[in-house]
Each structure stands twice: as C-alpha cells, then as structure tokens.
N, C-alpha and C positions, 0 to 999 in steps of 0.2 A: 528454389529454398527459402520458406517463409522468413521473413526478420522485421526488424522496425525501424522505422526510421521518426525521431522524436525529437521533442522538445519538452524543456521540463522548467519549474523553477518552485523554489519552497522558499517562504519570507515569514519570518516572524509574528508581523502583522500592527498592530496600533496597538493593543492590548497587552498582551503578554510579554515579560521581561527576557525573555530567552526562548528559543525555537524549538520544539522539544518533536517535530519532524523531522523523520528524516526519509531516504529512499535511495534510490540506484535506476537508470537508464540506461540502457545498452541495445543492442540489435537482437539480441536473444531476451532479454530479462528486463520486466520493468517490476518496480514494487514499492509501495510506500507503507510507511509504519508509524502511527501517530501515538506518543507516548501519552497514557491513559492520565488525562487532566486531574488533578487535586492528590495524584499518587509523586512519590519520592523519586527522584532520579529518572523520570520520564524519558530525558533526553539519551540515558545511558541504554535505558529498555530499548528506545528504537533503535538507536545506531549501533547497537550490537546487533539486532534483530535485522538491520538493513545488511550491514556488512556478512554476518552468516551466511544469509540467503545470495548475496551477491558474490560472495568468495567461493561457494560451492558449486554456484552455478558456471563459475569464468575457471574453477579449477575440474569441472566434470564435464566439457563439452560432448553434447551427444548422446546426454543420459536421460533416460526417460523419465520427462518432465514431472509426472504427476508424484512419481518415487523420490525424484530429488528434492521436491520442496517439503514433501512429507517429512524427511531426514532433517531439512534444513529446520523445519519448524521444530523437531525436537531439538535439535542442537542448540539453537537460542536458547529454548528451555533452560536446559543444562548450563548454559553460559551466564544465562542469569541469575542461575541458584548459585554458580560460583562467585558470581559479584555481590552478591547479597552476603556472602559467608566471608568473603574479603574485606567487606564494608557492610555492617547491620545498619546503616544509616539508610542503605538503599532499601532496606525491607519494604515490600508492596510494589516496588515498580515494575510498570505493566506496558504492553505497549498494542497496539491492534498490529496489523498484517495482512495487506491484499499482493498478491504478487503473479505475473503472468510470466510462463517460462515457454520456449518454444526450441526444439531441437532440429527446426527447419521443416519437419515434417508434422508431428506433433505439438500440440498447445496443452497447457493445463493453466487453471487457476487456482491457488490456493486464499483462503480468506481466515482471520481470525479477528472477531469484532466488527465494527462498523466502518471502515476508510471502504471506500467503494470504488466498481470498477463498470464501465458503461460501455457499449458498443454503439456507434454509428455506423448503418450499413445502409447504403441507398438514401440516404437524408433521413433515414429513421432511427431514432434513440432508442435503445434499451438498455435496462441496468440488469447487469449480468453477475452481481453479489446481493446477496440478501443477509440485511442485518442481523447482526446478533446481539442485540438489545433488548431491554425490558418492552418499551415500547413498541419494537417491532412483533414481539411475543403476543403483546397485547391486540395489537392490528391482527394475527394471525388467529386469534381466537376471536376475534368480534367484539373485544372490550372497547377497542378506538377504531374511529376510523382515522385512514391516512392524515386526515388534516388535523385532526386531535392531536396525534401524533407527533407531527411538525412543529407543531405549538408546547408540548410538552416538556414541564423544567427536568423531567427525568430522561429526556430523549438519548442524552450520551451516556448513558449507563449501558455498559457492556454486560453482556452475561460471559463472555469468554474473552481472554486476553492472552497475549504471550508474556510468562511472569515466569518468577523463580519458583512457585511452590506448586501449579499445578500442570502435569502434562496437557498442551492444548491439543484438541480435535478437529485441525481445520476443515473446513468444507473445502473437497477438491472435487472440481470439475474438470472435465475434458472441453477443449473449445474448436469450434470447427469454426478458423477463421479462413480469411479469403484476402487475396490482395484486393487492395481500394477500401478494405473496413479502416476505419478510424477507432481507436481505444483513447478512455481516459482513466487514470487512474487517479484518485485524489482523496484528501482528508477530510473531515468531518467539515475541516473550518470553510471550504468551500462549498460541499453539497448540504450543507445545514441551512446556508444562508439562500442558495440558487434553486430556482424549480427545476423539475427537468426541461420546461419550456426554455428556459433562459440556460439552461447546460446545452441543450439541443443547439440554440442560435448563436451559441461560442465555437462549438464545434464545427459547425458548417462552414466557419470561414477556412479561405483558401490555405492561408498560411498556419504551419504547426504553431508558430512562434507567436504570432498574433491571438490565434486562441487560447493560447496559454494567460497570454498577458492581459487577454479580455474576462477569462474565468476570475484570474487572481485580483483585478483591477475591480470587478464588477463584485466580488465576495467582500474587500476590503470595503469596496461604496457602499452597499449593501449592509453594513455593519456587522460582519464577521469578528467576534472577540476573541478568537482564536488564532495560532498558526497556519497557514494555507499553503497548499502544495498540490501542485497538478503536473502530471504527466500525460503529454498529447501523445500518440504514437499512430503513426499510419504501417499498416501492413504491405509488405511488397515482396515480390518471389524476385530474388537475386541471388547472383553466384555469393559463396560461405566468404566471410571476412572476419577479421580479427574481433573478438567480442570486449573491445574496450568499452567503457561507460563513462556516463556523467554521477558524478556523486552529489547527493543533497541533503540540505537541514544539518542537523544534527551528527550525520554520519561523514560531514567535511574534518571532523574534529577528532582523530583516531584514540586522544584522552577520553573518548566517549565510549569507546569499543571495552569492553570488560576483558578481553585477551584478541588481539588480532593476531596473533599464531596458532588461533585455535581449530582452523578447518583441518579437518581430516579425511581420507579417503574413503570414499563409499566401500563398504563389501558387495562383494558381487553378489546378484540378487541371485 
C-alpha cells in the first residue's frame, strides 16, 4: 500500500508580519495552500482550504482520490463564500492549493494557482504542476522566455485561486508514483527563489528533515520576501496505518478556519 513518509515546515520569513501559508502532511495526503498576497485575510483562505482538504481526506479513507480532491476544492470555495458573508472585511480573500492524495493504490494531484509539486525519481527532478499564472500563460504562448518570466514583477499574478467568488476548476492529474520516489510540495516563497538545480540538490539529501531545512534556509538566505513552506515526502509501500498528520502554518490556529465543523459526508458516486 502506497504511503508517504514526510518532513515539513512553514515559516513566516524575514519580511511578512504573519504567515499566510497553510498545509497538512500525513501518510496519505500532502497539501500546501498559500494565501494570495495583497488580498484580505489570506491566512483565513489558506487555513480554511487546507483544513477542508485534510478533514475530508481523514473522514473518507479509501475514497477515490481525484473525486475527493475535486469535492474538497468546491467545498473550500463554499466555506470562503460563507466566511465573506459573515465578515465582509474578508472580501477578496483567496488562496492557492496544491494537494497530493493516495488511497494506497491510486494517487491524484490537484492544483489551483502556483504552489508547486516536484518529483525526484532516480535522482532526476521533474515539475508535476503547471503554474496557473499570467507569466506562465505568456511563456506558453511564446510571449516570454522562462528566464524573463522568472524575473517578471507579474510572476505571482495567479489566473485562478480558491476564493469565495468563483468556483475554481482545479487541474486534476493521476500520478504514477513508485516506492522510493520523493515529492516536494512548496509555496512560491521557495520556488520563486530557488532554481530547479538548487531544489534538486536539496532533495537529493538523504534525510527528509535535512532537505526541508536546506530548502527553507536557502530560500530565506536567497532573499525570499514571502512566507516559506515545504513538504518533502518519500513514497513507500507499507501496511495501512492511522492517517494522522502534521498541520502547518496558519492552519495551526483554528480561529483562521471559517467553520471547523463544516466537513460533510460525500454522496455516493
């Protein structure tokens, strides 16, 4: 049965006053949510979204991963809309989301925005996600080179986010993971600063904890002006275990979650 063995950290960083990143790491679920910079209550959007995704996953073990992630994204949108209705000062709050969920046999990835997922397999690094940003769309259309996009002041302008206004359409991918694969999920406070070569070098460290520490330390030393969050997880084949996990960043404070009692059972397919 496929599972994750993980290390994870989230730090406010040197510039921001508070941490608007949130996440969860467990044996079957990894997720990172990054409150959209400049918007109101980014920590509420990120914490609520991470909470909904993780609570749904814990409440429905063995459920088909892609369907569960899709339902969780839609519910997160509903919760954010309710949060805005309850407190109009939260109008505009939004977050990215990148999540990887396995039921032990099937594994799915969901992405909204520009938090990234990477795969290290046999020492080779590949990016699993495709940024939903303005500059990435310009790279795709040939208007910018990747180097120009990396230096653009518009690089963090996301084209889609989990918010309370529009029902998001996450990119949903099925992943063919294997034991000994290593995954990284991170906020753009890490990936905007570190090159793929630097990320790969960190992930090749033997210890997951050392890899996380190197990633965050390198991002902060490299001038990251954002919150920084990274989850490093090794894929293993092991007997089923209880799916407890580690809560990250803004999700530590349930006061940031619109309605902690909001997770509802899924309808049958």
